[in-house]
C-alpha positions as CSV (number, residue, x, y, z in Angstrom):
1,X,10.1,31.8,14.8
2,X,7.0,33.3,13.2
3,X,4.8,36.4,13.7
4,X,1.4,34.9,13.0
5,X,0.4,34.0,16.5
6,X,2.1,34.7,19.9
7,X,5.2,32.6,20.2
8,X,4.5,31.5,23.8
9,X,1.1,30.2,22.7
10,X,2.7,28.1,19.9
11,X,5.4,26.8,22.2
12,X,2.7,25.7,24.6
13,X,0.9,23.9,21.8
14,X,4.1,22.2,20.7
15,X,4.9,21.0,24.2
16,X,1.7,19.0,24.2
17,X,3.6,16.1,22.5
18,X,5.9,15.7,25.5
19,X,5.4,12.1,26.9
20,X,6.0,13.3,30.4
21,X,3.1,15.8,30.0
22,X,0.8,13.1,28.8
23,X,1.5,11.0,31.9
24,X,1.1,13.9,34.4
25,X,-1.5,16.1,32.8
26,X,-3.8,14.2,30.4
27,X,-3.4,10.9,28.7
28,X,-5.5,12.2,25.8
29,X,-3.5,15.4,25.3
30,X,-1.5,14.1,22.3
31,X,-4.8,13.1,20.6
32,X,-6.2,16.6,21.1
33,X,-3.0,18.0,19.7
34,X,-3.3,15.8,16.6
35,X,-6.9,16.8,16.1
36,X,-6.0,20.5,16.2
37,X,-2.9,20.3,14.0
38,X,-4.5,21.0,10.6
39,X,-6.1,24.2,12.1
40,X,-2.8,25.3,13.5
41,X,-1.1,24.6,10.2
42,X,-3.8,26.6,8.3
43,X,-3.3,29.5,10.7
44,X,0.5,29.5,10.3
45,X,0.5,29.0,6.6
46,X,2.7,26.7,4.5
47,X,5.6,29.2,4.9
48,X,5.8,28.3,8.6
49,X,5.4,24.6,8.3
50,X,8.9,24.2,9.7
51,X,7.4,25.2,13.1
52,X,5.1,22.1,13.1
53,X,7.0,19.5,11.1
54,X,8.9,17.9,14.0
55,X,5.7,17.9,16.1
56,X,3.7,16.2,13.3
57,X,6.4,13.5,12.8
58,X,6.4,12.9,16.6
59,X,2.6,12.5,16.6
60,X,2.7,10.3,13.6
61,X,4.9,7.8,15.5
62,X,3.0,8.0,18.8
63,X,2.5,4.7,20.5
64,X,-1.2,5.4,20.9
65,X,-3.0,4.3,17.8
66,X,-5.8,6.8,18.4
67,X,-3.3,9.6,17.9
68,X,-2.1,8.1,14.6
69,X,-5.7,7.5,13.6
70,X,-6.6,11.1,14.1
71,X,-3.7,12.2,11.9
72,X,-4.7,9.6,9.2
73,X,-8.2,11.0,9.0
74,X,-6.9,14.6,8.4
75,X,-3.7,14.0,6.3
76,X,-5.6,14.9,3.1
77,X,-6.6,18.3,4.6
78,X,-3.0,19.0,5.6
79,X,-1.9,18.2,2.1
80,X,-4.2,20.9,0.7
81,X,-2.7,23.4,3.1
82,X,0.9,22.5,2.4
83,X,0.8,22.1,-1.4
84,X,2.3,19.5,-3.6
85,X,6.0,20.0,-2.9
86,X,5.8,19.9,0.9
87,X,3.3,17.1,0.7
88,X,5.6,15.0,-1.5
89,X,8.6,15.7,0.8
90,X,7.0,15.5,4.3
91,X,3.6,13.9,4.1
92,X,4.0,11.0,1.7
93,X,6.5,9.1,3.9
94,X,4.0,9.4,6.8
95,X,1.1,8.5,4.6
96,X,3.1,5.3,3.5
97,X,3.5,4.5,7.2
98,X,-0.2,4.8,7.8
99,X,-0.9,2.4,5.0
100,X,1.0,-0.4,6.8
101,X,-0.5,0.5,10.3
102,X,-3.4,-1.1,12.1
103,X,-6.8,-1.2,10.4
104,X,-8.0,1.4,12.9
105,X,-5.4,3.8,11.4
106,X,-5.5,2.5,7.8
107,X,-9.3,3.3,7.6
108,X,-8.4,7.0,8.1
109,X,-6.3,7.2,4.9
110,X,-8.7,4.8,3.1
111,X,-11.7,7.1,3.6
112,X,-9.9,10.0,2.0
113,X,-7.7,8.0,-0.4
114,X,-9.0,9.8,-3.5
115,X,-8.7,13.2,-1.9
116,X,-5.0,12.6,-1.1
117,X,-4.0,10.8,-4.3
118,X,-5.4,13.5,-6.5
119,X,-3.0,16.1,-4.9
120,X,0.0,14.1,-6.0
121,X,1.9,14.3,-9.2
122,X,1.0,11.6,-11.7
123,X,4.3,9.8,-11.4
124,X,4.1,9.7,-7.6
125,X,0.4,8.7,-7.7
126,X,1.1,5.8,-10.0
127,X,3.4,4.2,-7.4
128,X,0.3,3.5,-5.3
129,X,-1.2,1.3,-7.9
130,X,0.9,-1.6,-6.5
131,X,-0.3,-0.9,-3.0
132,X,-4.0,-0.7,-3.5
133,X,-4.3,-4.5,-3.5
134,X,-3.1,-4.5,0.1
135,X,-6.3,-2.8,1.2
136,X,-8.2,-6.0,0.4
137,X,-6.5,-7.8,3.3
138,X,-7.5,-6.7,6.8
139,X,-6.5,-7.6,10.3
140,X,-10.0,-8.9,10.9
141,X,-11.7,-10.6,7.9
142,X,-15.1,-9.7,9.4
143,X,-14.3,-6.1,9.0
144,X,-16.4,-5.9,5.8
145,X,-16.9,-2.1,6.0
146,X,-13.2,-1.7,5.2
147,X,-13.6,-3.5,1.9
148,X,-16.9,-1.6,1.2
149,X,-15.0,1.7,1.7
150,X,-12.3,0.5,-0.6
151,X,-14.8,-0.2,-3.4
152,X,-16.3,3.3,-2.9
153,X,-12.9,5.0,-3.1
154,X,-11.9,3.0,-6.2
155,X,-14.9,4.3,-8.1
156,X,-13.6,7.8,-7.5
157,X,-10.0,6.9,-8.1
158,X,-10.7,5.6,-11.6
159,X,-10.5,9.1,-13.0
160,X,-6.9,9.5,-11.8
161,X,-5.5,6.6,-13.9
162,X,-5.4,5.7,-17.6
163,X,-7.4,2.8,-18.9
164,X,-4.4,0.5,-19.2
165,X,-3.5,1.0,-15.5
166,X,-7.1,0.4,-14.6
167,X,-7.2,-2.8,-16.5
168,X,-3.8,-4.0,-15.2
169,X,-4.3,-3.2,-11.5
170,X,-7.8,-2.1,-10.4
171,X,-9.6,-4.7,-12.4
172,X,-8.2,-7.5,-10.3
173,X,-9.3,-5.8,-7.1
174,X,-12.8,-5.2,-8.5
175,X,-13.2,-8.9,-9.4
176,X,-12.0,-10.0,-5.9
177,X,-14.5,-7.7,-4.2
178,X,-17.3,-9.0,-6.5
179,X,-16.8,-12.4,-4.9
180,X,-16.8,-11.1,-1.3
181,X,-18.8,-13.1,1.3
182,X,-20.8,-10.0,2.4
183,X,-23.6,-8.9,0.0
184,X,-23.1,-5.2,0.8
185,X,-19.5,-5.4,-0.4
186,X,-20.6,-7.3,-3.5
187,X,-23.3,-4.8,-4.4
188,X,-21.0,-1.7,-4.3
189,X,-18.4,-3.8,-6.2
190,X,-20.9,-4.3,-9.0
191,X,-21.0,-0.5,-9.3
192,X,-17.3,-0.4,-9.4
193,X,-17.2,-3.0,-12.3
194,X,-19.7,-0.9,-14.2
195,X,-17.6,2.3,-13.5
196,X,-14.6,0.5,-15.0
197,X,-16.6,-0.4,-18.1
198,X,-17.7,3.2,-18.4
199,X,-14.1,4.3,-18.1
200,X,-13.1,2.1,-21.0
201,X,-16.0,3.4,-23.0
202,X,-15.3,7.0,-22.3
203,X,-11.7,6.6,-23.4
204,X,-12.5,4.5,-26.5
205,X,-10.6,1.6,-25.0
206,X,-13.0,-0.9,-26.6
207,X,-10.5,-3.8,-26.6
208,X,-10.0,-3.5,-22.9
209,X,-13.7,-3.3,-22.4
210,X,-14.4,-6.4,-24.4
211,X,-11.7,-8.4,-22.6
212,X,-13.2,-7.3,-19.3
213,X,-16.7,-8.3,-20.4
214,X,-15.5,-11.7,-21.5
215,X,-13.8,-12.2,-18.2
216,X,-17.0,-11.3,-16.4
217,X,-18.9,-13.8,-18.5
218,X,-16.5,-16.6,-17.8
219,X,-16.1,-15.8,-14.2
220,X,-19.8,-15.1,-13.2
221,X,-22.2,-15.9,-16.1
222,X,-20.9,-19.5,-16.3
223,X,-20.2,-19.9,-12.6
224,X,-21.2,-23.2,-11.2
225,X,-22.6,-21.5,-8.1
226,X,-25.8,-19.5,-8.2
227,X,-24.2,-16.6,-6.3
228,X,-21.9,-16.0,-9.2
229,X,-24.7,-16.1,-11.8
230,X,-26.7,-13.8,-9.6
231,X,-23.7,-11.4,-9.5
232,X,-23.6,-11.3,-13.3
233,X,-27.3,-10.5,-13.4
234,X,-26.8,-7.6,-10.9
235,X,-23.9,-6.3,-13.0
236,X,-26.1,-6.3,-16.0
237,X,-28.8,-4.5,-14.1
238,X,-26.5,-1.8,-12.8
239,X,-24.6,-1.3,-16.1
240,X,-27.2,-1.8,-18.8
241,X,-25.9,1.0,-21.0
242,X,-22.2,-0.1,-20.9
243,X,-23.1,-3.7,-21.6
244,X,-25.5,-2.8,-24.4
245,X,-22.7,-0.8,-26.0
246,X,-20.3,-3.7,-26.0
247,X,-22.9,-6.0,-27.3
248,X,-23.6,-3.6,-30.1
249,X,-20.0,-3.4,-31.2
250,X,-19.7,-7.2,-31.4
251,X,-19.1,-9.0,-28.1
């Protein structure tokens, strides 16, 4: 029970997840419920989250992917409303489920990946370093916009991790995306590579920066295919300052 909104109104809202109601009233009713849930949660406040928790879990496991997709696009907003403790306890398991869902659902968490990860404690956030690589693989390889979105998010996510984690985990993803078959993905990936170099420079991780530069030279500058050599030229164009710095210190 709560005293924020009339209880009959809340009960009516919670009943929208009843499968029988979806069959007899409106097949889209669960999707509408999912779309409105962050607003209802904000109105009730985090102290009344227990009123919505079961409904949220029911919607998160709905057989219709459109319902799960709707929740995936708004889970970062709900995390802000609930705070770090409730997010870690109740939203992280659902977030993990969305990561393994269909691409139509995964894109929801991917578009706001940075917004969600920044709300987690550092230890919990570090666990996702191992899973970021999974975003490179999609149900449909022609879904290049998925990989483009991944590169954009990684540029933001760099600030959440230390240089060693960036080098050990995110560097591999960036190099893979730089060799993508779609030029739009490659171009945004060049910006990601430069952002990684700038991360090393800003944190005085010069050894990591030099190792990464050497890897770029071997992989792209001396590539037998012109596309690889062109990629190196574009990286130089985007990251002139970072490259000049590492040349100056003795690459």
